[in-house]
C-alpha positions in Angstrom: 96.6 89.4 109.5 94.5 91.7 111.6 90.8 91.0 112.3 89.8 94.0 110.2 90.8 94.2 106.5 90.6 98.0 107.0 94.0 97.7 108.7 95.6 96.6 105.5 96.9 100.1 104.9 99.0 99.7 108.1 100.8 96.5 107.0 101.3 98.0 103.5 102.8 101.1 105.1 105.1 99.1 107.4 106.2 97.1 104.4 107.0 100.2 102.4 108.9 101.7 105.3 111.1 98.6 105.6 111.7 98.7 101.8 112.7 102.3 102.0 115.0 101.6 105.0 116.8 98.8 103.1 116.9 100.9 99.9 119.1 103.4 101.7 121.9 100.9 101.8 124.3 101.5 98.9 125.3 98.3 97.2 122.1 96.5 98.1 119.6 96.3 95.2 116.1 96.3 96.7 113.0 95.8 94.4 110.7 98.8 94.6 107.2 98.8 96.2 105.3 98.6 92.9 107.0 95.4 91.7 107.2 93.8 95.1 103.5 94.4 95.9 102.5 92.7 92.6 103.0 89.4 94.3 101.0 90.2 97.5 98.4 87.6 98.2 99.3 85.5 95.2 100.3 81.9 95.4 103.3 81.9 93.2 106.4 79.6 93.8 109.3 81.4 95.4 111.8 80.5 92.6 109.4 82.0 90.0 109.1 85.3 92.0 112.9 85.5 92.3 113.3 85.0 88.6 110.7 87.6 87.6 112.2 90.2 90.0 115.9 89.2 89.3 116.7 88.8 93.0 118.5 86.2 95.1 116.6 86.7 98.3 112.9 87.3 99.2 111.7 89.0 102.4 108.3 87.8 103.5 106.3 88.8 106.6 103.1 89.7 108.3 101.7 92.3 110.6 99.0 91.7 113.2 97.3 94.6 115.0 95.4 94.2 118.2 94.6 97.4 120.1 97.9 99.1 120.9 99.9 95.9 120.4 101.6 94.9 117.2 103.2 91.6 116.2 105.5 91.6 113.2 107.1 88.5 111.7 109.8 88.4 109.0 111.6 85.7 107.2 114.3 85.6 104.6 114.1 83.0 101.8 116.8 81.9 99.4 114.9 82.5 96.1 116.8 79.8 94.1 116.8 77.0 96.6 113.5 78.0 98.2 114.5 77.6 101.8 114.1 79.9 104.8 117.5 80.8 106.3 116.3 83.2 109.0 113.0 84.2 110.7 112.1 86.5 113.6 109.0 87.7 115.5 108.6 91.0 117.3 105.9 91.8 119.8 105.8 95.5 120.6 103.6 98.4 121.5 102.7 100.8 118.8 104.1 103.7 120.8 107.6 102.8 119.7 106.8 101.9 116.1 109.9 103.7 114.6 112.2 101.9 117.0 110.7 98.5 115.9 111.1 99.5 112.2 114.7 100.5 112.7 115.4 97.3 114.6 113.8 95.1 112.0 115.5 96.9 109.1 119.0 96.7 110.6 118.6 93.1 111.6 117.3 92.1 108.1 120.2 93.9 106.5 122.7 92.1 108.7 121.2 88.7 108.0 121.2 89.5 104.3 124.8 90.4 104.5 125.6 87.2 106.3 124.0 85.3 103.4 125.0 87.2 100.2 128.3 89.1 101.0 129.7 92.4 102.0 128.0 95.8 102.0 128.2 98.5 104.6 125.4 99.1 107.0 125.1 102.3 109.0 124.6 102.0 112.7 121.2 102.8 114.1 120.0 106.3 113.4 119.0 108.7 116.1 115.7 107.8 117.7 112.6 109.1 115.9 109.4 109.9 117.7 105.8 110.6 116.6 102.3 110.4 117.8 100.8 107.0 116.7 97.6 108.8 115.6 99.7 111.0 113.3 101.6 108.0 112.0 98.3 106.2 111.1 97.2 109.2 109.1 100.5 109.2 107.3 100.2 105.5 106.4 96.6 106.1 105.2 97.9 108.9 103.0 100.6 106.6 101.5 97.9 104.0 100.7 95.7 106.6 99.0 98.6 108.0 97.0 99.6 104.6 95.8 96.3 104.3 93.9 97.5 107.2 91.8 94.2 108.7 90.7 93.3 112.4 91.1 90.7 111.8 93.8 93.0 109.5 95.7 95.9 111.9 95.6 93.7 114.7 96.8 92.5 112.4 99.6 96.2 111.7 100.4 96.8 115.4 100.8 93.9 115.7 103.3 95.2 112.7 105.3 98.8 114.0 105.5 97.4 117.3 106.6 95.8 115.5 109.6 99.2 113.9 110.4 101.0 117.3 110.2 98.4 118.9 112.5 99.1 116.3 115.1 102.9 116.1 114.7 104.3 119.2 112.8 107.9 118.3 113.7 108.0 115.0 111.7 110.1 115.8 108.6 108.8 113.0 106.3 105.2 114.0 106.8 106.0 117.3 105.1 108.1 115.5 102.5 105.1 113.3 101.7 103.0 116.4 101.3 105.6 117.8 98.9 105.5 114.7 96.8 101.7 114.6 96.6 101.5 118.2 95.5 104.3 117.7 92.9 102.3 114.9 91.3 99.0 116.9 91.4 100.9 119.5 89.3 102.5 116.9 87.0 99.1 115.4 86.1 97.4 118.8 85.9 95.0 117.8 88.6 95.3 121.4 90.0 97.0 124.4 88.4 100.8 123.9 88.1 101.8 127.1 89.8 99.6 126.4 92.8 100.8 122.7 93.0 104.5 123.5 92.8 104.2 126.4 95.2 102.7 124.1 97.8 105.2 121.4 97.0 108.1 123.7 97.5 106.9 125.1 100.8 106.4 121.6 102.2 109.8 120.4 100.9 111.6 123.4 102.4 109.8 122.6 105.8 110.9 119.0 105.6 114.5 119.9 104.7 114.7 122.3 107.6 113.7 119.4 109.9 115.9 116.8 108.2 118.2 117.8 105.3 118.7 114.0 104.5 115.1 113.2 103.7 115.2 111.6 100.2 111.6 112.5 99.3 112.0 116.1 100.3 115.1 116.5 98.2 113.5 114.7 95.3 110.3 116.9 95.5 112.1 120.2 95.6 114.3 119.0 92.7 111.1 118.5 90.7 110.0 122.0 91.5 113.3 123.5 90.3 113.1 121.4 87.1 109.5 121.7 86.0 108.6 125.1 87.4 111.7 127.1 87.8 113.7 125.6 84.9 116.9 125.6 87.0 118.6 122.3 86.2 121.8 123.0 88.2 119.8 123.3 91.4 117.4 120.5 90.4 120.3 118.1 89.8 121.8 119.0 93.1 118.7 118.0 95.0 118.2 114.8 92.8 121.7 113.8 93.6 121.1 114.3 97.3 117.9 112.2 97.1 119.9 109.4 95.5 122.7 109.8 98.0 120.3 109.2 100.9 118.3 106.5 99.1 120.4 105.0 96.2 117.4 102.9 95.1 115.0 105.8 94.7 113.3 104.8 91.4 111.5 108.2 90.9 114.7 110.1 91.5 116.6 107.8 89.1 114.0 108.4 86.3 113.8 112.1 86.9 117.6 112.4 87.0 117.9 110.5 83.7 115.6 113.0 82.0 117.7 115.9 83.3 120.9 114.2 82.3 119.6 114.0 78.7 119.0 117.7 78.6 122.4 118.5 80.1 124.1 116.1 77.6 125.2 113.6 80.3 124.0 110.7 78.2 126.0 107.9 79.8 124.7 108.6 83.2 121.1 109.1 81.8 121.1 105.5 80.5 122.8 104.1 83.6 120.1 105.7 85.8 117.1 104.6 83.7 118.4 101.0 83.4 118.9 100.9 87.2 115.3 102.1 87.7 114.1 99.3 85.4 116.2 96.8 87.3 114.7 97.9 90.6 111.1 98.0 89.4 111.0 95.4 86.5 107.3 94.9 86.5 106.3 98.5 85.9 106.5 98.4 82.1 106.0 102.2 81.7 109.6 102.7 82.9 110.7 101.4 79.5 109.2 104.6 78.1 112.0 106.6 79.8 114.6 104.4 78.2 113.1 104.6 74.7 112.6 108.4 75.1 116.2 108.9 76.2 117.6 106.9 73.3 115.4 108.9 70.9 116.6 112.2 72.3 120.2 111.0 71.9 119.5 110.3 68.2 119.8 106.5 68.7 116.6 105.8 66.8 116.9 102.1 66.0 117.6 101.3 69.6 114.7 103.5 70.7 112.3 101.8 68.4 113.3 98.4 69.8 112.5 99.6 73.3 109.2 101.3 72.5 108.1 98.2 70.6 108.9 96.1 73.7 106.7 98.4 75.8 103.8 98.5 73.3 103.8 94.7 73.2 103.2 94.6 77.0 100.9 97.7 77.1 99.4 98.3 73.7 97.3 101.2 74.8 100.2 103.3 76.3 99.4 106.6 74.6 102.8 108.3 75.3 104.7 105.3 73.9 102.5 105.0 70.9 103.1 108.6 70.0 106.8 108.3 70.8 107.0 105.5 68.2 105.5 107.9 65.6 108.2 110.4 66.4 110.9 107.7 66.0 109.5 106.5 62.7 109.5 110.1 61.5 113.1 110.6 62.5 114.0 107.3 60.7 112.4 108.8 57.6 109.8 106.0 57.5 107.2 108.6 56.7 104.4 106.4 55.3 104.6 104.1 58.3 104.5 107.1 60.7 101.4 108.5 59.0 99.5 105.2 59.2 100.7 104.8 62.8 99.3 108.2 63.8 95.8 107.3 62.4 95.1 105.0 65.3 96.5 106.6 68.5 94.9 104.9 71.5 93.4 107.3 74.0 91.9 104.4 76.1 91.8 100.6 75.8 88.6 100.9 73.6 89.1 104.1 71.7 91.6 105.5 69.2 92.0 108.9 67.5 93.6 110.3 64.4 96.5 112.5 65.6 96.4 115.4 63.3 99.5 117.1 64.8 101.6 114.0 64.4 100.5 113.5 60.8 101.1 117.1 59.9 104.6 117.1 61.3 105.5 114.0 59.3 104.2 115.6 56.1 106.1 118.8 56.9 109.4 117.0 57.7 109.1 114.8 54.6 108.7 117.9 52.3 105.0 117.4 51.4 104.2 121.0 52.3 100.7 121.0 50.8 99.5 118.2 53.0 101.3 119.7 55.9 99.4 122.9 55.5 96.1 120.9 55.2 96.8 119.3 58.6 97.9 122.5 60.1 94.4 123.9 59.5 92.9 120.7 61.1 95.1 121.3 64.1 93.9 124.9 64.4 90.2 123.8 64.1 90.4 120.7 66.3 92.9 121.1 69.1 93.9 117.7 70.6 95.5 117.0 74.0 96.7 113.4 74.1 98.6 114.0 77.3 102.0 113.4 75.6 105.0 113.7 77.9 106.8 115.8 75.2 103.9 117.2 73.3 105.0 119.2 70.3 103.1 122.3 69.1 102.2 121.8 65.4 101.7 125.5 65.0 105.4 125.9 65.7 106.9 122.8 64.0 104.8 122.9 60.8 105.1 126.6 60.3 108.9 126.3 60.5 108.9 123.8 57.6 106.4 126.0 55.7 108.8 128.9 56.1 106.4 130.9 58.2 109.1 131.8 60.7 107.3 134.9 62.1 104.3 132.8 63.1 106.6 130.1 64.5 108.5 132.5 66.7 105.3 134.1 67.9 104.1 130.6 69.0 107.5 129.8 70.6 107.3 133.0 72.7 103.8 131.9 73.9 105.0 128.4 74.7 108.1 129.6 76.6 105.9 131.9 78.7 103.5 129.0 79.4 106.4 126.7 80.3 105.5 124.1 77.7 107.5 120.9 78.4 108.4 120.0 74.9 110.7 123.0 74.7 113.0 121.5 77.3 114.3 119.2 74.4 114.6 121.9 71.7 118.2 121.0 71.0 117.3 117.5 69.6 114.3 118.6 67.5 115.2 118.7 63.8 112.8 121.6 63.2 114.4 123.9 65.6 117.8 123.2 64.0 116.5 124.9 60.9 116.2 128.1 63.0 119.9 128.1 64.2 121.0 130.9 61.8 118.0 133.2 62.6 119.0 135.9 65.2 115.7 135.2 67.0 117.1 131.7 67.9 118.6 133.2 71.0 115.1 133.1 72.5 115.8 129.5 73.4 118.4 130.7 75.8 115.7 132.0 78.0 114.1 128.6 78.6 116.4 127.5 81.3 117.7 129.5 84.3 120.6 127.0 84.1 120.7 123.9 81.9 122.8 121.6 84.1 125.7 121.3 81.6 128.3 122.6 84.0 126.9 120.8 87.0 126.6 117.4 85.3 130.4 117.0 84.8 131.3 118.1 88.4 128.8 115.9 90.3 130.3 113.4 92.7 128.3 110.6 91.1 129.8 111.3 87.7 133.4 112.0 88.8 133.9 108.4 90.0 134.7 109.6 93.5 134.9 106.7 95.9 134.4 106.4 99.6 137.5 105.7 101.6 137.9 102.0 102.3 137.3 100.7 105.8 140.5 98.7 105.8 143.6 98.6 103.6 145.0 95.4 102.0 147.6 94.9 104.8 144.9 95.2 107.5 142.7 92.8 105.6 145.5 90.2 105.5 146.3 90.6 109.2 142.7 90.3 110.3 142.1 87.4 108.0 144.9 85.5 109.7 143.6 86.4 113.1 140.1 85.2 112.2 141.3 81.8 110.9 143.3 81.3 114.1 140.3 82.2 116.2 138.0 79.8 114.4 140.4 76.9 114.8 141.2 77.5 118.5 137.9 78.8 119.9 135.4 77.2 117.6 132.8 80.0 117.9 130.8 78.3 115.1 129.5 75.8 117.7 127.2 78.7 118.9 124.0 78.3 117.0 123.2 82.0 117.6 126.5 83.2 116.2 126.1 86.3 114.1 128.5 88.4 112.2 128.0 91.2 114.8 128.7 88.8 117.7 131.8 87.4 116.0 133.0 90.9 115.2 132.7 91.9 118.9 134.7 88.8 119.9 137.5 89.9 117.5 137.2 93.6 118.5 136.2 94.6 115.0 133.2 96.5 113.7 130.6 94.4 111.8 131.4 96.3 108.6 135.1 95.6 109.0 134.6 91.9 109.6 132.3 91.7 106.6 135.0 93.3 104.5 137.6 90.8 105.8 135.4 87.9 104.9 134.5 89.1 101.5 137.8 90.6 100.3 140.3 88.7 102.4 138.8 85.2 102.3 136.3 85.4 99.4 133.4 84.2 101.6 130.1 85.5 103.0 129.6 85.0 106.7 127.1 82.0 106.4 129.3 80.2 103.9 132.4 80.7 106.0 130.8 79.6 109.3 128.8 76.7 107.9 132.0 75.3 106.3 133.4 74.8 109.8 130.2 73.3 110.9 130.1 70.8 108.1 133.7 69.8 108.9 132.8 69.4 112.6 129.9 67.2 111.5 132.2 65.0 109.5 134.5 64.6 112.5 131.7 63.9 115.0 130.1 61.4 112.6 133.3 59.3 112.7 133.4 59.3 116.5 132.0 56.1 118.0 130.7 58.1 120.9 128.2 59.8 118.5 126.7 56.6 117.3 123.5 57.1 119.4 122.8 60.5 117.9 120.5 61.2 115.0 121.7 63.2 112.0 119.7 66.2 113.1 121.1 66.0 116.6 124.7 65.8 115.2 123.9 68.9 113.1 122.7 70.8 116.1 125.8 69.8 118.0 127.9 71.4 115.3 126.1 74.8 115.5 123.3 74.4 112.9 119.9 75.5 114.1 117.9 74.5 111.1 117.6 71.0 109.5 116.8 72.6 106.1 119.8 74.9 106.1 122.0 72.0 107.2 120.8 69.6 104.5 121.0 72.3 101.8 124.5 73.5 102.7 125.9 70.0 103.3 124.8 68.7 99.9 126.1 71.9 98.2 129.6 71.4 99.8 129.9 67.6 99.5 127.6 66.7 96.7 125.9 64.1 99.0 123.1 64.2 101.4 124.1 63.6 105.1 122.6 60.1 104.9 124.6 59.3 101.8 127.7 60.6 103.4 127.3 58.5 106.5 126.5 55.4 104.4 129.8 55.9 102.5 
C-alpha cells in the first residue's frame, strides 16, 4: 500500500517471512508462498479461497512504507463463515524489523490457537539484528529468485551479495545464497561443480552462524545428494531442515526422492503428499508423486497421477515423458510409441523422442527397430531436460546384447554424475545385468545410499516429544480452570487471551492450551465464548438490562465484536440473538 509500486518486493518479503515463521510450528499446516500468492490482488470470495487451499483460516494483511516508518496490519478470517475474528495494526520503525516480525508471528500463532485448537508455540527467539539496507537487498533477492528464470536467479545472487557485504554476520543471507547457487546448478545455468561448490561454502557459513537455519540445512543436503552422492549425510541435513521448518515444501519433495532411493517408500509418499497439501496450486508437485509411484513399481497408480497433472499442464515435458516410461513398464508398447512421437518442448512445439521410442522397441523385443532408433539417437542427440533422462546408448545396447558398449557408456555416465543412474535399481534394463561381474560398478554410484540411515531416523522411528502434562495433571488443571471461570468470571474481560488467562492460573500458554484441548475438548475461543453466551442469556432476562441494546449486552458479556457474537450465538443456540429475545 506504499506510494511506490517498486516497494512491492518489501511487502512480499515480509509476507514470506511471516509464512516461514508460522511454518516452523509443528502441527500447524501453513500453505506455502506459491499457492498463497496466487490469490494476491484477486477479488475472490474468502470461502472459495479456503476451499481451494484446503484451509480453515486465512491471514490477510498489508504493509505501508513511508521513509523509515512502517505500518503493518493483519487480520485472521474464518474461511468457512467468512468473518474476521481478530485484527491488529503495528506502527514501527524499520530499524527493529525483525522484532516486529517476531511479534506479529507469535501473536498470529496465539490467536490461531485460540480459534482452532492446541499446538505448541515456542517462546520468542533471541533478538536478531541487521542493517536495514542489508535487509532490503535480501528482500529484493527473494523477489528476484521467486521469478525462477536464469537471469533473475543470477540477479538474486548479485543482490544477496550486497546484503552479505553490509551484514556478513546474518546467517540466512548466506543460506539464501546457498539456495540460489543450488538451483543454478540444478537447472544447468552455470556448471554444476561451480554451482555446488559455491552453494556448499555459503551453507557452511550459514550453519556456523546458525545451525538451525532450515534453508542452509536444505541447501547443503542438496549438495551432498546431487554432487557428492552421499545420501546418509544428505538425509541428515534434510531431516534437520524439516525439524526446524516442518512445512518446508522443497525439503519434503527432496526428501521424498531420497527416500525412494533408500527404499523408505512409506515415508516418501507421506512427504510428497504433505508437500502437495501445503502447496496445492503448484501442479508440478504431482510429478514427484507420480515419479515416486513409478519407481516403486506401482504403475497404474503412477499413470493416474501423471494423467491428472497433464490434464492441468498439458505441456509439462517431464511428466509427458514419465507417462511414456509408465506405459512402457505396463507393456502398452504401441501406446507408448505413439505417445513419444509428440513430446511437447514448449506450448507450441513438439518433437519425436527417438530415445523413448528406441527404448520401447528394445524392451518389447523388436530389436531391429530398436537398432534403427539407436542410430537416430547417435546422429541426433536430444536433451528434453528430463528429470531422470535415460541414456539410450546404455539401455538399448543392453537389450541388443552389446554389453561391452553398454558398460563403457555406464562408466562415462557414472563419471559425469548422470542423474538417471541414481535409480538404477528400479530400471528393468539394469536388472538384466545382475549376473554380470561388471554389475558391481553400480556400487560406486553412491558414497552411501541412505539405506541404513533411513530406518534409524527420528522421523521414521515414531519418536514422540515428551508431553507437557500427564493425564492426572490435565484433570487437576481442568477442575481448577472450571472453578476459576465460575467464581472469577475472567471472560467478562473483552481483551482476555489464552496467555492472559494462563498467567492468572500460573500456567504456561502451552499448558493451558493442552488442558483446554485434551482435558475439556475445546479451543480457547469456543470455551470462553460459551461462558459469554450464557452470561448474555442471564443478563437478557434481567429487567435492569431492558434499556440496553443487543450489542451493548454482548459487550457487557465480554464480546468485542458484533460479528463474532452473532456468529457464535447462532452456532450455539440455533437462533439469532433477536430471535432468542423474542422467544
